[in-house]
C-alpha positions in Angstrom: -61.3 0.6 21.1 -57.5 0.3 20.8 -55.0 2.0 23.0 -53.1 4.9 21.5 -49.5 6.1 22.0 -48.6 9.7 22.5 -45.6 11.1 20.7 -44.3 14.4 22.1 -41.7 16.6 20.5 -38.4 17.3 22.2 -38.1 20.6 24.1 -37.1 23.4 21.8 -38.6 21.9 18.7 -39.8 24.1 15.8 -43.0 25.9 16.2 -44.6 24.2 13.3 -46.6 21.7 15.4 -48.7 20.4 12.5 -45.6 19.2 10.6 -44.3 17.4 13.7 -47.6 15.7 14.3 -47.9 14.6 10.7 -44.3 13.3 10.6 -44.8 11.3 13.9 -48.0 9.8 12.7 -46.5 8.9 9.3 -43.2 7.3 10.7 -44.7 5.4 13.6 -44.5 1.5 13.3 -47.7 -0.2 12.1 -48.8 -3.8 12.0 -50.7 -6.5 13.8 -50.6 -6.1 17.5 -49.4 -2.5 17.4 -51.6 0.3 18.6 -52.5 3.3 16.4 -50.4 6.4 16.9 -52.0 9.7 17.8 -49.7 12.8 17.6 -50.7 15.7 19.9 -49.6 19.3 19.2 -47.0 20.9 21.5 -48.3 23.6 23.9 -46.2 26.7 24.0 -47.8 28.0 27.2 -47.1 26.6 30.6 -49.5 23.9 31.8 -51.1 24.4 35.2 -50.4 21.6 37.6 -53.5 19.8 38.8 -54.0 17.4 41.6 -55.6 14.8 39.3 -53.3 12.1 38.0 -52.5 12.0 34.3 -54.6 9.5 32.3 -52.9 6.2 32.0 -52.5 4.2 28.8 -54.9 1.3 28.6 -53.4 -2.0 27.4 -55.6 -3.9 24.9 -54.7 -7.4 23.8 -53.6 -8.0 20.2 -56.2 -9.5 17.9 -56.2 -13.3 18.0 -55.2 -15.3 15.1 -57.8 -17.5 13.4 -58.2 -21.0 14.9 -57.8 -22.5 11.4 -54.1 -21.4 11.3 -53.3 -23.4 14.5 -55.5 -26.4 13.6 -54.0 -27.0 10.2 -51.0 -29.1 11.4 -53.3 -31.2 13.6 -55.7 -31.9 10.7 -52.8 -32.9 8.5 -51.4 -35.2 11.2 -54.8 -36.8 11.7 -55.2 -37.4 8.0 -51.8 -38.9 7.7 -52.4 -41.3 10.6 -55.8 -42.4 9.2 -54.2 -43.0 5.8 -51.4 -45.1 7.3 -54.0 -47.1 9.3 -56.0 -47.8 6.2 -52.9 -48.9 4.2 -51.5 -51.1 7.0 -55.0 -52.6 7.7 -55.5 -53.5 4.1 -52.0 -54.9 3.8 -52.6 -57.1 6.9 -55.8 -58.5 5.4 -54.0 -59.3 2.1 -51.1 -60.9 3.9 -53.2 -62.9 6.4 -55.1 -64.9 3.8 -52.9 -65.1 0.7 -54.7 -68.2 -0.8 -58.4 -67.9 -1.4 -60.1 -71.3 -1.2 -61.4 -72.6 -4.5 -64.8 -74.3 -4.8 -64.9 -77.9 -5.9 -68.7 -78.2 -5.9 -71.8 -77.1 -4.1 -74.5 -78.5 -1.8 -78.1 -77.2 -1.2 -79.1 -77.3 2.5 -82.2 -79.3 3.1 -84.7 -78.3 5.9 -83.2 -79.2 9.3 -79.7 -79.7 7.9 -76.8 -77.6 9.4 -73.5 -76.5 8.1 -71.9 -78.9 10.5 -73.6 -81.8 8.7 -72.2 -80.6 5.4 -68.7 -80.2 6.9 -68.8 -83.8 8.2 -70.0 -85.2 4.9 -67.6 -83.2 2.7 -64.4 -83.4 4.8 -61.7 -85.3 3.0 -60.1 -88.3 4.6 -57.8 -87.3 7.5 -59.2 -83.7 7.8 -60.9 -82.7 11.0 -64.6 -81.6 10.4 -63.9 -78.4 12.4 -61.2 -77.4 9.9 -63.7 -78.2 7.1 -66.4 -76.1 8.8 -64.0 -73.2 9.1 -63.1 -73.6 5.4 -66.8 -73.6 4.5 -67.5 -70.5 6.5 -64.5 -68.6 4.9 -65.3 -69.7 1.3 -69.0 -68.8 1.6 -68.7 -65.8 3.9 -71.0 -67.2 6.5 -71.1 -65.9 10.1 -71.6 -68.0 13.2 -75.4 -67.9 13.0 -77.8 -70.5 11.6 -78.5 -70.9 7.8 -81.8 -71.0 6.1 -83.1 -74.1 4.2 -82.3 -74.2 0.5 -79.1 -72.2 0.9 -76.4 -73.0 -1.6 -73.1 -73.9 0.1 -69.9 -74.0 -1.9 -67.6 -77.0 -1.0 -63.9 -76.0 -0.9 -61.4 -78.0 -3.0 -58.9 -79.9 -0.8 
């Protein structure tokens, strides 16, 4: 229950208390965070003094805004950062390996044969077999694991 404000008329006001109450209720400020206004009629008779204290106004916190309103900038910032990360990540991949190796031929692995054996046999003169092995892995998309027999291996052109 929201707290209410009490608007009293000034001393010597007109006797038409209903009009004062309606005017006060109509002209009171309204909006989010403001309490509703209750106008009380003016008593023309003297009020007996009592020993009990007058009731105090109770403060009630204003309604909270939705969390969505505060989270929107954070969501937009996160989306922008992720978009930039994807763009820079893909640009780095494109710039890191601008020349895709071209296949000059292929070899089928026999049982017991390894990619190292193919790299030693297919390495051009003056090329280290380790560099040829790396080129074979890049061209064919092989990982560091072993290969199965009868796997077709593309040989890179020098």
